C-alpha positions in Angstrom: -6.0 82.8 3.2 -7.7 80.7 5.9 -11.1 81.6 4.5 -10.1 80.6 1.0 -8.9 77.2 2.3 -12.2 76.6 4.0 -14.1 77.5 0.9 -11.9 75.3 -1.3 -12.3 72.3 1.0 -16.1 72.8 1.1 -16.3 72.8 -2.7 -14.2 69.7 -2.9 -16.5 68.0 -0.4 -19.6 69.0 -2.3 -18.2 67.5 -5.5 -17.5 64.2 -3.8 -20.9 63.7 -2.0 -24.1 63.9 -3.9 -27.3 65.4 -2.6 -30.4 63.4 -3.1 -31.2 62.3 -6.7 -28.0 63.7 -8.1 -24.7 62.2 -9.3 -21.3 63.2 -7.9 -18.5 64.0 -10.4 -16.9 60.7 -9.5 -20.1 58.7 -10.2 -20.4 60.4 -13.6 -16.8 59.6 -14.4 -17.4 56.0 -13.3 -20.3 55.6 -15.7 -23.3 55.8 -13.4 -26.6 57.0 -14.7 -29.4 58.7 -12.8 -32.8 57.1 -13.4 -34.9 59.4 -11.3 -34.4 63.2 -11.1 -36.3 63.6 -7.8 -38.7 66.1 -9.3 -40.7 64.4 -12.1 -41.6 61.0 -13.2 -39.9 61.5 -16.5 -38.7 58.0 -17.7 -41.2 56.2 -15.5 -44.6 54.7 -16.1 -46.7 51.9 -14.7 -46.2 48.4 -16.0 -49.5 48.9 -17.8 -47.9 51.6 -19.8 -49.9 54.5 -18.2 -48.7 57.5 -16.2 -48.6 57.1 -12.5 -51.6 58.2 -10.4 -49.1 58.9 -7.6 -47.0 62.0 -8.0 -43.4 62.5 -6.8 -43.5 62.7 -3.0 -40.7 64.7 -1.3 -38.2 63.7 -3.9 -39.3 60.0 -3.9 -41.2 57.5 -6.1 -44.0 55.9 -4.1 -45.5 53.2 -6.3 -48.4 52.7 -3.9 -51.6 53.8 -5.7 -49.7 54.3 -9.0 -52.5 52.4 -10.9 -50.4 49.4 -12.0 -48.7 46.4 -10.5 -45.4 48.3 -10.4 -43.7 51.5 -11.6 -41.1 50.7 -14.3 -38.2 52.6 -15.8 -38.8 53.0 -19.6 -35.5 51.3 -20.7 -34.6 47.7 -20.7 -31.3 46.6 -19.1 -29.2 43.5 -19.2 -26.1 43.5 -17.0 -25.9 46.3 -14.4 -25.5 47.5 -10.9 -28.6 49.1 -9.5 -28.2 51.4 -6.5 -31.0 53.0 -4.6 -32.4 54.1 -1.2 -35.7 53.0 0.2 -37.9 53.5 3.2 -41.0 51.5 4.1 -44.1 52.2 6.0 -45.3 50.0 8.9 -46.4 46.6 7.6 -45.2 47.4 4.1 -44.9 44.8 1.3 -43.1 45.8 -1.8 -40.3 44.6 -4.1 -37.7 45.6 -6.6 -38.1 43.8 -9.9 -35.3 43.0 -12.3 -35.2 41.9 -15.9 -39.0 42.1 -16.2 -39.9 41.0 -19.7 -42.3 41.1 -21.4 -44.8 43.5 -19.8 -47.7 41.4 -20.9 -48.7 39.2 -17.9 -49.1 35.5 -18.4 -52.7 34.3 -18.6 -54.1 34.3 -15.1 -51.0 35.8 -13.5 -49.6 39.2 -12.8 -46.6 40.8 -14.6 -44.4 40.0 -11.6 -44.1 36.5 -13.0 -42.1 37.9 -15.8 -39.4 39.4 -13.6 -37.1 38.5 -10.7 -38.0 40.1 -7.4 -35.8 41.3 -4.6 -38.3 41.4 -1.7 -39.0 44.4 0.5 -41.1 43.5 3.5 -41.6 44.8 7.1 -40.2 41.8 9.0 -37.1 40.9 11.0 -36.7 37.3 9.9 -34.6 36.1 6.9 -36.8 33.6 5.0 -37.5 33.2 1.3 -39.9 36.1 1.3 -38.1 38.6 3.7 -36.3 41.7 2.7 -33.2 40.9 0.6 -34.5 37.6 -0.6 -34.7 36.7 -4.3 -38.4 36.2 -3.8 -39.2 32.5 -3.0 -36.0 31.4 -4.7 -33.1 32.3 -2.3 -33.3 33.5 1.3 -30.9 36.2 2.5 -28.2 35.2 5.0 -29.6 37.8 7.4 -32.3 40.5 7.5 -30.1 43.6 7.3 -33.0 46.1 6.8 -33.6 49.0 9.2 -37.0 49.5 11.0 -39.9 51.0 9.2 -39.5 54.8 8.7 -35.6 54.6 8.4 -33.7 54.8 5.1 -32.0 51.7 3.7 -29.4 51.5 0.9 -29.4 48.6 -1.5 -27.2 47.6 -4.4 -28.2 44.8 -6.7 -25.8 43.5 -9.3 -27.1 41.5 -12.3 -24.2 40.0 -14.2 -25.2 37.3 -16.7 -26.5 34.3 -14.6 -25.5 35.9 -11.2 -27.6 38.3 -9.1 -26.1 39.7 -5.9 -27.8 41.8 -3.2 -25.9 44.2 -0.9 -28.2 45.7 1.8 -26.9 48.4 4.1 -23.4 47.4 3.3 -23.8 43.7 3.9 -23.9 41.1 1.2 -27.0 39.1 2.0 -28.1 37.2 -1.2 -26.7 35.6 -4.3 -28.5 33.6 -6.9 -27.0 31.6 -9.8 -29.8 31.3 -12.3 -28.0 28.5 -14.1 -28.5 26.3 -11.1 -32.3 26.7 -11.4 -32.6 24.3 -14.3 -35.7 22.3 -13.3 -39.2 23.5 -13.8 -40.8 24.9 -10.6 -37.9 23.8 -8.4 -34.9 25.1 -6.5 -31.5 23.4 -6.9 -32.1 21.4 -3.7 -35.3 19.9 -5.3 -37.7 21.9 -3.2 -40.6 23.6 -4.9 -41.0 27.3 -5.3 -44.2 29.2 -6.2 -43.4 29.8 -9.9 -44.6 26.5 -11.2 -43.9 26.1 -14.9 -40.8 28.4 -14.9 -37.2 27.4 -15.4 -35.2 30.4 -14.1 -32.1 29.2 -16.0 -34.1 30.2 -19.1 -35.3 33.5 -17.8 -34.7 36.5 -20.0 -31.3 38.1 -19.3 -32.7 41.5 -20.1 -35.8 43.5 -19.1 -37.3 46.3 -17.1 -36.6 47.5 -13.5 -39.8 47.8 -11.5 -40.9 49.1 -8.1 -43.9 47.1 -6.9 -47.1 48.4 -5.4 -48.3 45.7 -3.1 -50.8 47.7 -1.0 -48.5 49.8 1.2 -46.5 53.0 0.8 -42.8 52.6 0.1 -40.5 55.4 -0.9 -37.6 55.1 -3.4 -34.9 57.7 -4.2 -31.3 58.0 -5.4 -32.0 55.5 -8.1 -28.8 55.0 -10.0 -27.6 52.4 -12.5 -24.2 51.5 -13.9 -24.1 49.2 -17.0 -21.8 46.3 -17.0 -20.2 44.8 -20.1 
């Protein structure tokens, strides 16, 4: 009887906690989708529309050397919660792009101008371009990232005009796109790098992307839950 009880508890535990790149029964019931199977790059391509030159590495997507500006998931999304784990290399510069649309870069720019980036960077400060920032638009309240080589968990919620960033269990950033109603400026009147853009008018749909900015960065457990 004791052995049966141990086996039963073990099975219950296994159904509640997912191994890498899998969904638990509860996540499935709650409407989560798995965007990366941990074995193949099915559903992923470069932002140029080509297959990645970098294969799956130990159950992770590493966009570095993929051959494009970023790796993107093949589907467009509107309102959602994106959950994933990431680990950076020393000196890494990367980013998680949201609502990237279209995939044709503006003249003289890269396709990143068509998305909204949550920064991933090997620093310990909390400025406009540090990890957790909505790149050059809103700084995080703190840098909650773990050191290079350690895994981080991030959840990003895109709900209409609001984008929230939860890093390692701490809410670090929120942007209200409706407040960015002046071309090239933040709500306080200061200028950001995206001259010519009014983020209030940014597309509320588009592709999720993992940026290659010259350094290895590993992403796994990429899950998404659509919101109404």
